[in-house]
GUDRENKE-813720 format. One record per residue: y, z, x of N, C-alpha, C, CB in turn; residue in three letters. Coordinates in steps of 0.05 Angstrom, whole numbers, plus 32768, in hexadecimal, padded with zeros to 4 digits. Atoms other than C-alpha are relative to their C-alpha. Glycine has a CB too. Layout:
% GUDRENKE-813720
<pt <Y Z X> <Y Z X> <Y Z X> <Y Z X> ala> ...
This chain:
% GUDRENKE-813720
<pt <8007 7FE6 7FFF> <9154 98D3 898C> <8000 8001 801E> <7FE6 8007 7FF1> met> <pt <8000 7FFF 7FDC> <9149 98C0 89D8> <801A 800D 800F> <8000 7FE0 800C> ser> <pt <7FE7 8002 7FF5> <9191 98C2 89E5> <8009 8022 7FFE> <8013 7FE8 7FEF> asp> <pt <7FF9 7FE1 8007> <9195 990F 89C8> <7FF0 800F 8015> <7FF6 800B 7FE1> glu> <pt <800F 7FF0 7FE9> <9160 9921 89F8> <8009 7FFE 801A> <7FE5 7FF9 8003> thr> <pt <7FF8 8006 7FE8> <9180 9900 8A34> <801C 8014 8001> <8003 7FDF 8004> thr> <pt <7FEF 7FEB 8000> <91BD 9929 8A1E> <7FFD 8017 8003> <800A 8002 7FF0> thr> <pt <800C 7FDE 7FF8> <919B 996C 8A1B> <7FF9 8000 8019> <7FE5 800E 7FF1> asp> <pt <8004 7FFC 7FE4> <917D 9962 8A59> <8015 7FFE 8017> <7FEE 7FF0 8004> ala> <pt <7FE9 8003 7FF2> <91BB 994B 8A79> <8014 8019 7FFE> <800C 7FE8 7FF8> glu> <pt <7FF4 7FE7 8003> <91DB 9988 8A5C> <7FF2 801B 800D> <8003 8002 7FE3> asn> <pt <800C 7FE9 7FF4> <91A4 99B5 8A76> <8008 8003 8021> <7FE1 7FFD 7FFC> glu> <pt <7FF9 7FFF 7FE4> <91B1 99A0 8ABB> <8019 8008 800A> <7FFC 7FEA 8009> thr> <pt <7FE4 7FFA 7FFA> <91FC 99AE 8AB8> <8000 801F 7FFD> <8016 7FEF 7FEB> asp> <pt <8001 7FE3 8009> <91EC 99F3 8A9B> <7FF7 8011 8019> <7FEB 8004 7FE6> leu> <pt <8004 7FEA 7FED> <91CD 9A12 8AD8> <7FE2 8010 7FFA> <801A 8015 7FFC> gly> <pt <8018 7FF2 800A> <9191 9A43 8ADA> <8006 8010 7FE6> <7FF5 8014 8016> asp> <pt <7FF7 7FED 8015> <91B5 9A73 8AAD> <7FFD 7FF4 7FE3> <801E 8007 8006> ala> <pt <8001 800F 8018> <91BC 9A40 8A7A> <7FE5 7FF6 7FF3> <800F 7FE9 8005> gly> <pt <801B 8006 8007> <9178 9A27 8A7A> <7FF0 8015 7FF9> <7FF4 7FF3 8013> lys> <pt <800C 7FEC 8011> <9160 9A6B 8A70> <8008 8008 7FE8> <8000 8013 800B> lys> <pt <7FF5 7FF8 801E> <918F 9A75 8A37> <7FF1 7FEE 7FEA> <8024 7FFB 7FFE> ala> <pt <800B 8015 8016> <9175 9A32 8A13> <7FE4 8004 7FFC> <8005 7FE2 8009> ile> <pt <8019 8001 8005> <912D 9A42 8A21> <7FF5 801A 7FEF> <7FF3 7FFC 801B> ala> <pt <7FFF 7FE9 8010> <9134 9A8A 8A03> <8009 7FFC 7FE2> <8013 8012 800E> ala> <pt <7FF5 800D 8017> <915B 9A6A 89CA> <7FEA 7FEE 7FF6> <801A 7FF0 8005> glu> <pt <8018 8009 800D> <9120 9A3D 89BF> <7FEA 800F 7FFB> <7FF8 7FEE 800C> arg> <pt <8019 7FEE 8002> <90EB 9A70 89C4> <8009 8013 7FE5> <7FFA 8015 8021> arg> <pt <7FF8 7FF0 8010> <9113 9A99 8995> <7FFF 7FED 7FE1> <801B 800C 800B> arg> <pt <7FFD 8012 8013> <911C 9A5A 8963> <7FE1 7FF8 7FF6> <8012 7FE7 800C> ala> <pt <801A 8007 8008> <90D0 9A4B 8964> <7FF3 8019 7FF6> <7FEF 7FF4 8017> asp> <pt <800B 7FEA 800A> <90BD 9A92 8959> <800E 8002 7FE4> <8004 8018 8012> ala> <pt <7FF1 8004 801D> <90F1 9A8F 8919> <7FF0 7FF0 7FF2> <801D 7FF3 8002> ala> <pt <800D 8012 800B> <90CD 9A53 8905> <7FE7 8006 7FF3> <7FFD 7FF0 800F> glu> <pt <801E 7FF5 8004> <9087 9A71 8908> <8003 8014 7FED> <7FF2 800C 8019> lys> <pt <7FF9 7FE9 8013> <90A4 9AB1 88E1> <8004 7FF7 7FE2> <801A 800F 800A> ala> <pt <7FFC 8009 8016> <90BE 9A86 88AF> <7FEB 7FF2 7FEF> <8014 7FF2 8003> leu> <pt <801A 800B 800E> <9080 9A60 88A0> <7FEE 8014 7FFA> <7FF0 7FED 8012> lys> <pt <800F 7FEE 800D> <9059 9A9D 889D> <8009 800E 7FE9> <7FFB 8011 8010> ala> <pt <7FF4 7FF0 801A> <9088 9AC0 8869> <7FFC 7FE6 7FEC> <8026 800D 8003> leu> <pt <8008 8011 8016> <9085 9A7B 8844> <7FE8 7FFE 7FF0> <8002 7FED 8007> gln> <pt <801D 7FFE 8006> <903C 9A7C 8843> <7FF7 801A 7FEC> <7FF0 8003 801C> ala> <pt <8006 7FE2 800E> <903D 9AC7 882E> <800A 7FFD 7FE2> <8012 801D 8010> asp> <pt <7FF9 8004 8019> <906B 9AB3 87F7> <7FF8 7FED 7FEC> <8014 7FFD 8003> ala> <pt <8019 8014 8011> <903D 9A78 87DD> <7FEC 800F 7FFB> <7FF3 7FE6 800F> asp> <pt <8019 7FF0 800A> <9005 9AA9 87DD> <800B 800F 7FEA> <7FF1 8014 8016> ala> <pt <7FF9 7FE8 8011> <9029 9ADD 87B7> <8008 7FED 7FE2> <801E 8016 8010> arg> <pt <7FF3 800F 8016> <9046 9AA8 8785> <7FE5 7FF5 7FF0> <8016 7FE4 800D> ala> <pt <801D 8008 8010> <8FFF 9A8B 8775> <7FF0 8016 7FFC> <7FEC 7FEB 8011> ala> <pt <800D 7FE3 800E> <8FE1 9AD5 876F> <8011 8006 7FDD> <800C 8021 801B> ala> <pt <7FF3 7FFB 8014> <9016 9ADE 873F> <7FFA 7FEE 7FE6> <8017 7FFF 8008> glu> <pt <8003 8017 8013> <900B 9A9B 871B> <7FE5 8006 7FF5> <8003 7FE2 800D> leu> <pt <801B 7FFE 8011> <8FC5 9AAA 870F> <7FFF 801B 7FF4> <7FE5 7FFD 8013> thr> <pt <8001 7FEC 800F> <8FCF 9AF1 86FD> <800D 7FF7 7FE4> <800D 8017 800F> glu> <pt <7FF6 800A 8018> <8FFC 9AD1 86C9> <7FF3 7FEF 7FF3> <8014 7FF7 8002> leu> <pt <8012 8013 800D> <8FCE 9A9B 86B5> <7FE9 8016 7FF4> <7FF4 7FE6 8017> glu> <pt <800D 7FEA 800B> <8F9B 9AD9 86AB> <8006 800D 7FE9> <7FFF 8010 800E> arg> <pt <7FF1 7FF6 8017> <8FCA 9AFA 867E> <8006 7FF0 7FEA> <8018 8008 8009> phe> <pt <8002 8014 8010> <8FD2 9ABD 865B> <7FE7 7FFD 7FEC> <8004 7FEC 8010> lys> <pt <8014 8003 800F> <8F8D 9AB3 864B> <7FF4 801B 7FF0> <7FEE 7FF4 8011> lys> <pt <8006 7FEA 8015> <8F81 9AFA 8635> <800E 8004 7FEC> <8000 8017 8009> glu> <pt <7FED 8006 8019> <8FBA 9AF4 8609> <7FF4 7FEF 7FED> <801A 7FF1 8006> asn> <pt <8011 8012 8017> <8F97 9AB8 85EA> <7FEB 8006 7FF5> <7FF8 7FEA 8007> asp> <pt <801B 7FFA 8008> <8F5A 9AD7 85E6> <8002 801A 7FE8> <7FED 8009 801D> asp> <pt <7FF8 7FE8 8016> <8F76 9B16 85BF> <800D 7FF6 7FEB> <8014 8017 800B> leu> <pt <7FF1 800C 8018> <8FA1 9AED 8595> <7FE8 7FF2 7FEF> <801B 7FE9 800A> arg> <pt <8013 800F 8007> <8F61 9AC2 8580> <7FEB 8014 7FF0> <7FF4 7FF0 8019> ala> <pt <8012 7FEC 800A> <8F36 9B03 8576> <8011 800A 7FE6> <7FF8 801A 8018> ala> <pt <7FF1 7FF4 801B> <8F6F 9B23 8543> <8001 7FEA 7FE9> <8021 800A 8008> ala> <pt <8002 8016 8012> <8F75 9AE0 8524> <7FE3 8004 7FED> <8001 7FE1 8012> thr> <pt <801D 7FFF 800F> <8F27 9AE2 8516> <7FF9 8018 7FF0> <7FEA 7FFF 8015> ala> <pt <8002 7FEB 800A> <8F29 9B26 8505> <8011 8004 7FDF> <8008 8011 8018> ser> <pt <7FF0 7FFB 8018> <8F62 9B23 84CE> <7FF4 7FEE 7FF1> <801F 7FFD 8002> asp> <pt <800B 8013 8011> <8F40 9AE5 84B3> <7FE4 800E 7FEB> <7FF5 7FE7 8016> leu> <pt <8018 7FF3 800C> <8F00 9B10 84A8> <8003 8013 7FEE> <7FF0 800A 8011> ala> <pt <7FF5 7FEA 800A> <8F29 9B47 848E> <8008 7FEF 7FDF> <801B 800E 8016> ala> <pt <7FF7 8011 801F> <8F47 9B15 8456> <7FE7 7FF5 7FF2> <8015 7FE3 8004> ile> <pt <801C 8009 8006> <8EFD 9AF9 844C> <7FFB 8013 7FEF> <7FEB 7FFD 8017> arg> <pt <800E 7FE6 8006> <8EE6 9B3E 843B> <8012 8009 7FE3> <8002 8019 801D> ser> <pt <7FEF 7FF7 8011> <8F20 9B4E 840E> <7FFF 7FEF 7FE6> <801A 8001 800D> gln> <pt <8004 8017 801A> <8F19 9B09 83DF> <7FE6 8004 7FF8> <8003 7FDF 8007> val> <pt <8014 7FF8 800C> <8ED2 9B16 83D9> <7FFF 8018 7FED> <7FF2 8002 8012> ala> <pt <7FFE 7FEB 800F> <8EDE 9B59 83BE> <8014 7FFB 7FEB> <8006 8015 800E> leu> <pt <7FED 8000 8014> <8F18 9B48 8393> <7FEB 7FE9 7FED> <8025 7FF4 800B> glu> <pt <800B 8014 8018> <8EEF 9B0B 8371> <7FE4 8006 7FFD> <8002 7FE0 8006> lys> <pt <8012 7FF1 8008> <8EB3 9B38 836E> <7FE4 7FF5 800A> <8004 8001 7FE4> gly> <pt <801A 800F 7FF5> <8E83 9B0F 839F> <7FF3 8017 8011> <8007 7FE2 8015> leu> <pt <800F 7FF4 7FF0> <8E4C 9B2E 83C5> <800B 8007 801C> <7FEB 7FF4 8001> pro> <pt <7FEA 8001 7FE3> <8E63 9B49 840B> <7FEF 7FEB 8012> <8003 8026 8014> ala> <pt <8010 8011 7FEE> <8E2E 9B21 842B> <8008 7FDD 8000> <7FDE 8006 7FF5> asn> <pt <7FFA 8015 8004> <8E4C 9AE4 8410> <8022 7FF9 8009> <7FF8 7FFE 7FE7> leu> <pt <7FE5 8004 7FF2> <8E93 9AF5 842D> <7FFF 7FED 8018> <800B 801C 800A> ala> <pt <8004 800C 7FE9> <8E82 9AD4 846B> <8000 7FE0 7FFB> <7FE7 800B 800B> ser> <pt <8003 801B 800D> <8E75 9A8E 8447> <8016 7FF5 7FF5> <7FED 7FFF 7FEC> arg> <pt <7FE0 800B 8006> <8EBE 9A89 842F> <8009 7FEE 8012> <8016 8016 7FFF> leu> <pt <7FF1 8014 7FEC> <8EE5 9A4C 844C> <8018 8007 7FFC> <7FFE 7FE3 7FFC> gln> <pt <7FE5 8000 8005> <8F2B 9A4E 8458> <800A 8012 801D> <8006 800F 7FE0> gly> <pt <7FF4 7FF5 7FEC> <8F5F 9A61 848A> <801B 8017 7FF4> <8009 7FE6 8012> thr> <pt <7FEE 7FEE 800A> <8F90 9A8A 8459> <7FF4 800B 7FE9> <801A 7FF5 7FFB> asp> <pt <800A 7FF1 801B> <8F8A 9AB8 8419> <7FFA 7FEC 7FEC> <8016 8015 7FF3> tyr> <pt <8000 8010 801F> <8F97 9A7D 83E6> <7FEC 7FF1 8003> <801B 7FEB 7FF5> asp> <pt <8017 8014 8004> <8F62 9A4F 83FF> <7FE8 800D 8004> <8001 7FE9 8012> thr> <pt <801A 7FE5 8007> <8F30 9A8D 8407> <7FFA 8002 7FE3> <800A 8023 800A> leu> <pt <8002 7FFD 8017> <8F40 9A9D 83C7> <7FF0 7FE9 7FEF> <8018 8006 7FF8> ala> <pt <800B 8018 8012> <8F35 9A58 83A8> <7FE2 7FFB 8005> <8010 7FE6 8007> ala> <pt <8022 8003 7FF9> <8EF0 9A51 83CE> <7FF2 8014 7FF1> <7FF7 8005 8022> asp> <pt <800F 7FEA 800E> <8EDE 9A98 83AF> <7FFD 7FFD 7FE9> <800A 8018 8001> ala> <pt <8005 8007 801E> <8EEB 9A82 836C> <7FEA 7FEB 7FFB> <801C 7FF4 7FF3> asp> <pt <8019 8018 8001> <8EC0 9A44 8377> <7FE2 800C 8004> <8006 7FE9 801B> ser> <pt <8019 7FED 7FF9> <8E86 9A71 8397> <7FFC 8012 7FE4> <8006 8016 801E> leu> <pt <7FFF 7FEB 8015> <8E90 9AA4 835F> <7FEF 7FF0 7FE8> <8022 800A 7FF8> ala> <pt <800A 8012 8016> <8E7D 9A6B 832A> <7FE3 8000 8005> <800D 7FE2 8001> thr> <pt <8017 8002 7FFA> <8E3D 9A62 834F> <7FEE 8018 8004> <8001 7FF3 8012> leu> <pt <8015 7FE3 7FFF> <8E25 9AAC 8357> <8002 800D 7FE5> <8009 801A 8019> val> <pt <8005 7FF3 801C> <8E0D 9ACC 8316> <800C 8020 8000> <7FDC 8000 7FF8> ala> <pt <7FFB 7FE4 7FFD> <8E2F 9B0E 8308> <7FF4 8014 7FF6> <8014 8005 7FFA> lys> <pt <8014 7FF4 8006> <8E01 9B47 8307> <7FE8 7FF3 8000> <8003 8008 7FED> asp> <pt <8017 800F 7FF9> <8DC9 9B19 831A> <7FEA 8015 800F> <8009 7FE6 8014> ala> <pt <800A 7FF7 7FF5> <8D94 9B4B 831E> <7FE2 7FF7 8003> <8006 8012 7FFB> lys> <pt <8019 8008 8008> <8D49 9B3C 832D> <7FEE 8010 7FE8> <7FF3 8000 8017> pro> <pt <8012 7FF5 8015> <8D16 9B46 82F2> <7FEF 8014 800B> <7FF0 7FEB 7FF2> asp> <pt <8014 7FEA 7FFA> <8CF3 9B86 82FD> <7FE0 7FFA 7FF8> <8009 8019 7FF1> pro> <pt <801F 8007 8010> <8CB5 9B68 82D0> <8000 7FE2 8004> <7FFE 8008 7FDB> phe> <pt <8002 801A 7FFF> <8CA6 9B24 82ED> <7FF1 7FF5 7FEE> <7FF8 7FF8 8013> pro> <pt <800F 8010 8010> <8C8B 9AF2 82BD> <7FE7 7FF5 800F> <8012 7FEA 7FF6> lys> <pt <801C 8010 7FF5> <8C44 9AD7 82C5> <8007 7FE6 8002> <7FE4 8001 7FEB> ala> <pt <7FFB 8017 7FF8> <8C3F 9A93 82E0> <7FE0 7FF1 7FF2> <8007 7FFF 8023> asp> <pt <801F 8009 8009> <8C04 9A6F 82B1> <7FF2 7FED 800D> <7FFD 7FF5 7FE7> pro> <pt <800A 8015 7FEF> <8BFB 9A39 82DE> <7FEE 8008 8017> <8017 7FF2 800C> ser> <pt <8014 7FF8 7FEE> <8BD7 9A68 8311> <7FE9 8011 7FF7> <800D 800D 8013> gln> <pt <8019 7FEE 8009> <8B99 9A8F 830C> <7FE9 7FED 7FFC> <8006 8011 7FE2> gly> <pt <8017 800A 8003> <8B54 9A80 82F9> <8004 7FF4 7FE2> <7FE9 8015 8006> ala> <pt <8001 8014 801A> <8B4A 9A48 82C0> <7FE7 8000 7FF6> <8007 7FE2 8004> lys> <pt <801B 8001 8013> <8B16 9A48 8288> <7FFC 7FE9 7FF8> <8000 800F 7FE8> asp> <pt <8003 801C 8005> <8AFF 9A07 8281> <7FEC 7FFD 7FE5> <7FF3 7FF1 801C> lys> <pt <8015 7FFB 8015> <8ACD 9A1B 8247> <800F 7FFA 7FE7> <7FF2 801E 8000> ser> <pt <7FF2 8000 8018> <8B01 9A1E 8216> <7FFE 801B 7FF0> <7FF6 7FEB 7FF1> gly> <pt <8004 7FE9 8009> <8AEB 9A60 8202> <8016 8016 800B> <7FE4 8006 8008> lys> <pt <7FEA 7FF0 7FF7> <8B23 9A93 8202> <7FFC 801F 7FF8> <801B 7FF3 7FF4> thr> <pt <8004 7FE5 8004> <8B0B 9AD1 81E4> <7FEC 8015 800E> <7FFB 8000 7FE8> ser> <pt <8014 7FED 7FED> <8AE9 9B0E 8207> <7FE2 7FFC 7FF7> <8008 8022 7FFC> asn> <pt <8014 8002 8005> <8AB1 9B0D 81DA> <7FEB 7FE4 8009> <8004 8006 7FE7> ala> <pt <800D 8020 7FFB> <8AA1 9ABD 81E5> <7FF9 8004 8020> <801B 7FE1 7FFB> asp> <pt <800B 7FFD 7FE3> <8AA2 9ACA 8231> <7FE9 8013 8005> <8017 800A 8013> leu> <pt <8017 7FEF 7FFD> <8A76 9B06 822C> <7FE5 7FFA 7FF7> <8005 8015 7FF7> phe> <pt <801C 8009 8006> <8A41 9AE4 8207> <7FF9 7FEA 8011> <7FFB 7FF7 7FE2> ala> <pt <8007 8015 7FEB> <8A44 9AAA 8238> <7FF5 800D 8014> <8015 7FF0 800B> glu> <pt <8010 7FF1 7FE7> <8A33 9ADC 826F> <7FEB 8009 7FF8> <800D 8017 800E> gln> <pt <801B 7FF3 800A> <89F9 9AF9 8248> <7FEE 7FEA 7FFB> <8003 8012 7FE4> leu> <pt <8010 8011 8004> <89DE 9AB9 8235> <7FF3 7FF7 8018> <800A 7FEF 7FF3> gly> <pt <800E 8007 7FEC> <89CF 9AAA 827F> <7FE5 800D 8005> <8010 8002 8013> asp> <pt <8015 7FED 7FF5> <899E 9AE3 8287> <7FEA 7FF5 7FF4> <8003 801F 7FFB> phe> 
């Protein structure tokens, strides 16, 4: 490399002042071109990074929308299966599966556990284990009344 430098220096001395000025001007132009190239390369890299970031954002948004659509479709299928199998609407979300057939099988097994037309009795039965207990063995009202009068 030192040989090339010495030959360049020797050539410059042979060129004279006009040649030296031309070489200096060419070097300045080459330096300016290299700086412009580096600036353009940095700008191109920044644009590529911005486009990549935007592309990644679009990919993420696309994935989110697909997941939401899948969840919505699955909820619709659950509701449809629950309706077809005669299950209450509040049990539709309890069905397990990812497609119609597995949801239908789960609905069949759940339907066996849920009584059809099970409505609460409007007249509840009394619970004999609760309330006051008569320990005297007297069960008629007359006996109880006589017992109360006897205390006076």
